[in-house]
FIMARZA-567117 format. One record per residue (C-alpha): x, y, z; residue in one letter. Coordinates in nm, 2 decimals. Example, Ala and Ser with C-alpha at 12.3 -4.5 7.8 and 13.67 -1.06 7.14 Angstrom:
BEGIN
<node <1.23,-0.45,0.78>,A>,
<node <1.37,-0.11,0.71>,S>,
This chain:
BEGIN
<node <0.00,0.00,0.00>,M>,
<node <0.13,0.34,-0.09>,S>,
<node <0.03,0.64,0.11>,E>,
<node <-0.03,0.95,-0.07>,E>,
<node <0.09,1.26,0.11>,T>,
<node <-0.09,1.58,0.06>,A>,
<node <0.12,1.83,-0.13>,K>,
<node <0.20,2.14,0.06>,D>,
<node <0.08,2.44,-0.14>,P>,
<node <0.39,2.63,-0.02>,R>,
<node <0.62,2.37,-0.21>,D>,
<node <0.63,2.59,-0.52>,L>,
<node <0.89,2.39,-0.71>,N>,
<node <0.73,2.05,-0.62>,G>,
<node <1.05,1.90,-0.48>,D>,
<node <0.88,1.79,-0.16>,G>,
<node <1.06,2.04,0.05>,K>,
<node <0.94,2.38,0.17>,V>,
<node <1.22,2.63,0.19>,T>,
<node <1.21,2.96,0.36>,L>,
<node <1.22,3.13,0.02>,G>,
<node <0.91,2.93,-0.09>,E>,
<node <0.73,3.02,0.23>,K>,
<node <0.81,3.39,0.17>,V>,
<node <0.71,3.36,-0.20>,Q>,
<node <0.39,3.18,-0.11>,Y>,
<node <0.30,3.44,0.16>,A>,
<node <0.38,3.72,-0.09>,A>,
<node <0.16,3.55,-0.36>,D>,
<node <-0.13,3.52,-0.11>,K>,
<node <-0.09,3.88,0.00>,A>,
<node <-0.10,3.99,-0.36>,T>,
<node <-0.42,3.79,-0.42>,E>,
<node <-0.58,3.95,-0.11>,K>,
<node <-0.46,4.29,-0.22>,L>,
<node <-0.60,4.24,-0.57>,E>,
<node <-0.93,4.13,-0.43>,Q>,
<node <-0.94,4.43,-0.19>,A>,
<node <-0.87,4.66,-0.49>,I>,
<node <-1.16,4.50,-0.69>,E>,
<node <-1.39,4.54,-0.39>,D>,
<node <-1.28,4.90,-0.35>,Y>,
<node <-1.35,4.96,-0.72>,K>,
<node <-1.70,4.81,-0.69>,E>,
<node <-1.77,5.02,-0.38>,C>,
<node <-1.64,5.33,-0.55>,A>,
<node <-1.87,5.26,-0.85>,K>,
<node <-2.17,5.22,-0.62>,E>,
<node <-2.08,5.53,-0.43>,S>,
<node <-2.05,5.73,-0.75>,L>,
<node <-2.38,5.60,-0.87>,K>,
<node <-2.55,5.69,-0.54>,D>,
<node <-2.39,6.03,-0.55>,A>,
<node <-2.50,6.09,-0.91>,K>,
<node <-2.86,5.99,-0.82>,E>,
<node <-2.85,6.22,-0.52>,Y>,
<node <-2.71,6.51,-0.72>,A>,
<node <-2.97,6.46,-0.99>,D>,
<node <-3.25,6.46,-0.73>,K>,
<node <-3.10,6.77,-0.57>,A>,
<node <-3.07,6.95,-0.90>,A>,
<node <-3.43,6.86,-0.99>,G>,
<node <-3.55,7.00,-0.65>,K>,
<node <-3.34,7.31,-0.69>,A>,
<node <-3.48,7.37,-1.04>,K>,
<node <-3.83,7.33,-0.91>,E>,
<node <-3.76,7.57,-0.62>,E>,
<node <-3.60,7.82,-0.85>,F>,
<node <-3.90,7.81,-1.08>,A>,
<node <-4.13,7.88,-0.78>,K>,
<node <-3.91,8.16,-0.64>,V>,
<node <-3.88,8.31,-0.99>,S>,
<node <-4.25,8.30,-1.04>,E>,
<node <-4.31,8.46,-0.70>,K>,
<node <-4.05,8.73,-0.78>,A>,
<node <-4.22,8.81,-1.11>,K>,
<node <-4.55,8.84,-0.93>,E>,
<node <-4.41,9.07,-0.66>,E>,
<node <-4.22,9.27,-0.92>,F>,
<node <-4.54,9.32,-1.12>,A>,
<node <-4.71,9.43,-0.80>,E>,
<node <-4.43,9.68,-0.71>,V>,
<node <-4.42,9.80,-1.06>,K>,
<node <-4.80,9.87,-1.05>,G>,
<node <-4.77,10.05,-0.72>,K>,
<node <-4.47,10.25,-0.85>,A>,
<node <-4.67,10.35,-1.16>,K>,
<node <-4.96,10.46,-0.94>,E>,
<node <-4.73,10.66,-0.71>,A>,
<node <-4.56,10.82,-1.01>,F>,
<node <-4.90,10.90,-1.17>,D>,
<node <-5.02,11.04,-0.84>,D>,
<node <-4.70,11.25,-0.80>,A>,
<node <-4.73,11.37,-1.16>,K>,
<node <-5.09,11.48,-1.09>,E>,
<node <-4.99,11.66,-0.77>,K>,
<node <-4.71,11.84,-0.96>,V>,
<node <-4.96,11.93,-1.23>,K>,
<node <-5.21,12.06,-0.97>,D>,
<node <-4.94,12.25,-0.78>,F>,
<node <-4.81,12.42,-1.10>,T>,
<node <-5.16,12.51,-1.22>,S>,
<node <-5.24,12.67,-0.88>,K>,
<node <-4.93,12.89,-0.90>,K>,
<node <-5.00,13.01,-1.24>,A>,
């Protein structure tokens, strides 16, 4: 009966011995894999964050546009009201000046 021994994944050259160099190389390879996975996870997270930020910005821009339209309309109404009152005041002043000058003459 022959016993099969499980191959040590750190035995990179397959000689049945695990040297310090192979241990270091194996650890470096595993660290590189983990780092690459972390980078991919970060990229996905960043994409989602950008997507969320864009959606939020679009909503905020839409609300700002709506509010601007409301404020703009209100300003137009108030301007028309002030303009009407100013015209009335001007016409009244013009009439008073006319009356004043006609009384002096």
